[in-house]
C-alpha positions in Angstrom: -268.7 204.8 65.1 -271.3 207.4 64.0 -270.1 210.7 62.7 -271.8 212.5 65.6 -269.4 210.9 68.2 -266.1 211.6 66.5 -265.9 215.0 68.0 -267.0 213.7 71.4 -270.4 215.2 71.2 -273.8 213.5 71.7 -275.7 215.2 68.9 -277.4 212.8 66.6 -276.5 214.1 63.2 -275.6 210.9 61.3 -278.5 210.1 59.0 -278.0 206.3 59.0 -277.9 206.4 62.8 -281.1 208.4 63.0 -282.8 206.1 60.5 -281.8 203.1 62.7 -283.4 204.6 65.8 -286.5 205.7 63.9 -287.2 202.3 62.5 -286.7 200.8 66.0 -289.2 203.4 67.3 -291.7 202.1 64.8 -291.2 198.5 66.1 -291.6 199.7 69.7 -294.9 201.5 68.8 -296.2 198.3 67.1 -295.3 196.2 70.2 -297.1 198.7 72.5 -300.1 198.9 70.2 -300.5 195.2 70.1 -300.4 195.1 73.9 -303.0 197.8 74.2 -305.3 196.0 71.7 -305.0 192.7 73.5 -305.5 194.4 76.9 -302.1 193.1 78.2 -300.3 196.5 78.5 -297.0 196.1 80.3 -294.1 198.3 79.2 -291.5 196.0 80.9 -292.2 193.3 78.4 -291.5 195.5 75.4 -288.2 194.4 73.9 -285.8 196.8 72.2 -284.9 195.7 68.7 -281.4 194.2 68.4 -280.4 196.6 65.7 -280.1 199.4 68.3 -278.0 197.4 70.7 -274.3 198.0 71.2 -272.0 195.1 70.4 -270.7 195.2 74.0 -272.3 193.9 77.1 -272.9 196.0 80.2 -269.9 194.3 81.8 -267.6 195.4 78.9 -268.9 198.9 78.9 -268.3 199.4 82.7 -264.8 197.9 82.3 -264.0 200.1 79.3 -264.8 203.3 81.2 -262.4 202.2 83.9 -259.7 203.4 81.6 -260.4 206.9 82.8 -260.1 206.1 86.5 -256.3 205.7 86.9 -255.8 209.4 86.0 -257.7 210.5 89.1 -257.1 207.5 91.4 -253.3 207.7 90.9 -253.5 211.4 91.8 -255.7 210.5 94.8 -253.1 207.9 95.9 -250.3 210.4 95.8 -252.3 213.2 97.6 -251.4 213.8 101.2 -254.4 216.0 102.0 -257.5 213.8 102.7 -259.8 216.4 101.2 -257.8 216.5 98.0 -257.9 212.7 97.9 -261.7 212.7 98.3 -262.0 215.2 95.5 -260.0 213.0 93.1 -262.0 209.9 94.1 -265.3 211.7 93.5 -264.1 213.1 90.1 -263.1 209.5 89.1 -266.6 208.3 90.2 -268.3 210.9 88.0 -265.9 210.9 85.1 -267.3 207.6 83.7 -270.8 209.1 83.1 -270.0 210.5 79.6 -268.3 207.5 78.1 -270.8 205.0 79.7 -273.9 206.6 78.2 -274.4 206.1 74.6 -277.5 205.9 72.4 -276.8 202.3 71.7 -278.1 200.0 74.6 -275.4 197.6 75.8 -276.4 193.9 75.7 -277.5 192.3 78.9 -274.6 190.3 80.4 -275.1 186.7 81.2 -274.7 185.3 84.7 -271.1 184.2 85.2 -269.7 186.5 82.4 -266.3 187.8 83.2 -264.1 190.4 81.7 -260.5 191.4 82.4 -258.2 194.1 80.9 -254.8 195.5 81.3 -254.8 199.3 80.9 -252.0 201.3 79.3 -250.8 202.6 82.7 -250.3 199.0 83.9 -253.5 198.8 86.1 -255.7 195.7 85.9 -259.5 195.5 85.6 -261.6 192.5 86.5 -265.4 192.3 86.2 -267.9 189.5 86.8 -271.7 189.4 86.4 -273.0 187.5 89.5 -276.7 187.9 89.2 -279.1 188.4 86.3 -282.3 189.5 88.2 -281.4 191.9 89.6 -278.4 192.5 87.4 -275.3 192.7 89.8 -271.8 193.3 88.5 -268.7 193.1 90.7 -265.5 194.9 89.9 -261.9 195.0 90.9 -259.5 197.6 89.6 -255.9 197.3 90.8 -253.7 200.3 90.2 -250.2 200.0 88.7 -247.4 199.9 91.3 -250.0 199.0 94.0 -251.1 202.7 94.2 -254.8 201.9 94.7 -257.3 199.1 94.8 -260.9 199.9 93.7 -263.5 197.2 94.4 -267.2 197.0 94.7 -270.5 196.1 93.0 -273.2 197.9 91.0 -276.8 197.0 90.3 -279.7 198.8 88.8 -283.4 198.7 88.4 -285.5 200.3 85.7 -289.2 201.1 85.5 -290.8 202.4 82.3 -293.9 204.6 82.3 -295.8 206.1 79.4 -293.6 209.2 79.1 -290.6 208.5 81.3 -288.2 206.0 82.6 -287.0 205.7 86.2 -283.5 204.2 86.6 -282.1 203.5 90.1 -278.4 202.6 90.3 -277.1 201.3 93.6 -273.9 199.8 94.8 -271.0 200.1 97.1 -267.5 200.9 96.1 -264.3 200.9 98.2 -261.0 202.4 97.3 -258.0 201.5 99.4 -254.6 203.1 99.2 -252.0 200.5 100.3 -249.1 202.9 100.6 -250.6 204.8 103.6 -253.6 202.6 104.6 -256.2 205.2 103.4 -259.7 203.9 102.6 -262.7 205.6 101.0 -266.1 203.8 100.8 -269.0 205.3 98.9 -272.2 204.5 97.0 -274.0 206.0 94.1 
């Protein structure tokens, strides 16, 4: 892990890390230059050099950030006020953003790839990549002691322009609370 991440920050201060991204930037400029010269300019065909890729796939990254969810979803399951429950669910939904976004790009998952994990609180996480184009990942997160059941899917599309990137994330998630029959369904 780069030095910059050890304190939880996102500043790029590790010199080796910066060097890795600068050299990748040079490779990207060469690819774009070659496309411009040949008259076949298409940013969606420019590939990111493997040296700036994370060793995990998208499925693993999404599953790993599920380790944050039980803190909030257990509290939601135990909340008797529906507004408080909704607040906990929304915080759980937003809490993954920090850990899920790194400078290293996760590897593209392959269709049929699965991942499962047992979290320290006893909850279970199951993931499966069901489509490559568009990339669609299904997830199931079952809380310890049957407190909650979080299921749904997520997909995204990206468009690259000369000076910006457009990323659209869509999906549908449902959290059920078996103890009282509560259910919350939401999307991104």
